[in-house]
C-alpha positions as CSV (number, residue, x, y, z in Angstrom):
1,X,25.5,7.9,-5.1
2,X,25.0,10.8,-2.9
3,X,25.4,10.3,1.2
4,X,23.2,13.2,2.0
5,X,19.6,12.3,3.0
6,X,17.9,15.1,1.8
7,X,19.5,14.9,-1.6
8,X,18.4,11.9,-2.3
9,X,15.0,12.3,-1.6
10,X,14.9,15.1,-3.6
11,X,16.4,13.3,-6.6
12,X,13.1,10.5,-6.1
13,X,10.8,13.7,-6.6
14,X,12.7,15.3,-8.9
15,X,13.6,12.7,-11.2
16,X,11.9,9.6,-10.2
17,X,12.8,7.9,-13.2
18,X,16.8,8.3,-13.5
19,X,16.8,7.9,-9.5
20,X,15.3,4.4,-9.7
21,X,17.4,3.6,-12.9
22,X,20.5,4.3,-10.5
23,X,18.7,2.3,-7.6
24,X,18.0,-0.6,-10.1
25,X,21.3,-1.2,-10.8
26,X,22.2,-2.4,-7.5
27,X,19.6,-5.4,-8.2
28,X,20.1,-8.6,-9.8
29,X,18.7,-8.8,-13.1
30,X,18.0,-12.2,-14.8
31,X,17.1,-9.8,-18.1
32,X,18.1,-5.7,-17.4
33,X,15.5,-3.4,-18.4
34,X,15.9,-1.3,-21.0
35,X,12.7,0.7,-20.2
36,X,12.6,2.0,-16.7
37,X,9.2,3.6,-16.6
38,X,6.5,3.5,-18.9
39,X,4.1,6.5,-18.3
40,X,1.7,5.5,-21.7
41,X,-1.1,4.6,-19.8
42,X,-2.0,7.1,-16.7
43,X,-2.4,6.2,-13.8
44,X,-1.1,3.3,-14.5
45,X,2.5,3.2,-14.7
46,X,4.5,0.4,-15.5
47,X,8.6,0.2,-14.1
48,X,11.0,-2.3,-15.3
49,X,8.3,-3.9,-17.9
50,X,10.9,-5.9,-20.2
51,X,13.5,-6.7,-17.2
52,X,13.2,-9.7,-15.2
53,X,14.7,-10.5,-11.8
54,X,13.5,-12.1,-8.3
55,X,12.6,-10.9,-5.1
56,X,13.7,-13.9,-3.0
57,X,16.6,-14.4,-5.3
58,X,17.9,-10.9,-4.5
59,X,17.0,-11.2,-0.7
60,X,18.5,-14.9,-0.3
61,X,20.0,-16.9,-2.9
62,X,22.3,-13.7,-4.0
63,X,23.7,-13.6,-0.4
64,X,24.7,-17.4,-0.2
65,X,26.2,-17.6,-3.6
66,X,28.3,-14.5,-2.6
67,X,29.6,-16.9,0.5
68,X,27.0,-15.0,3.2
69,X,25.3,-18.2,3.8
70,X,26.3,-18.2,7.3
71,X,25.6,-14.5,7.9
72,X,23.0,-13.0,9.5
73,X,19.9,-12.2,7.1
74,X,17.4,-11.5,9.7
75,X,16.5,-10.7,13.5
76,X,13.3,-11.4,14.8
77,X,12.4,-9.2,18.1
78,X,8.7,-9.0,19.1
79,X,8.6,-6.3,22.1
80,X,4.7,-8.0,22.6
81,X,6.1,-11.6,22.9
82,X,9.3,-11.0,24.0
83,X,10.6,-13.8,21.2
84,X,13.9,-13.3,19.9
85,X,15.3,-15.2,17.3
86,X,18.2,-14.8,14.1
87,X,18.1,-16.5,10.8
88,X,21.3,-17.1,8.8
89,X,20.7,-16.8,5.1
90,X,21.2,-20.8,4.7
91,X,18.3,-20.8,7.8
92,X,16.2,-18.6,5.9
93,X,16.4,-20.1,2.3
94,X,15.7,-23.4,4.0
95,X,12.8,-22.2,5.8
96,X,11.3,-20.0,2.5
97,X,11.9,-23.3,0.5
98,X,9.6,-24.9,3.1
99,X,6.9,-22.4,2.8
100,X,7.3,-22.7,-0.8
101,X,6.5,-26.0,-1.2
102,X,3.8,-25.7,1.3
103,X,2.2,-23.0,-1.0
104,X,2.7,-25.5,-4.0
105,X,1.0,-28.3,-2.4
106,X,-1.8,-26.1,-1.8
107,X,-2.0,-25.5,-5.3
108,X,-1.1,-21.9,-5.4
109,X,0.1,-20.7,-8.5
110,X,2.3,-17.5,-10.4
111,X,-0.5,-15.1,-10.5
112,X,-2.4,-16.0,-7.4
113,X,-2.5,-13.8,-4.3
114,X,-1.4,-14.7,-0.9
115,X,-1.9,-13.1,2.6
116,X,0.8,-14.2,5.2
117,X,0.3,-12.7,9.0
118,X,3.5,-12.9,10.1
119,X,4.0,-12.4,13.9
């Protein structure tokens, strides 16, 4: 991967399919996509349509599985409330799991839209 921001940015505009294919190699996939971009129905483009991944797994579980559970995953620093907090991957996964359970108990299922206000 290139280190120069301008080169990376230019690649993203000039060769978007190749650019995102390269980026996707750093993502854990349960099933790697065979097709990066489907342009058959503009402007409704489909990216990685035959791939299967999970953003929560990539953001939390993957790092825990790699032995980074006790490392800092998130730093919260609000200039408005002056609240500051740090969360490890393990702590954040606990909070995410608790919130997922709450959504489940409210009847939220796959495909539902949820808006969350995060202070």
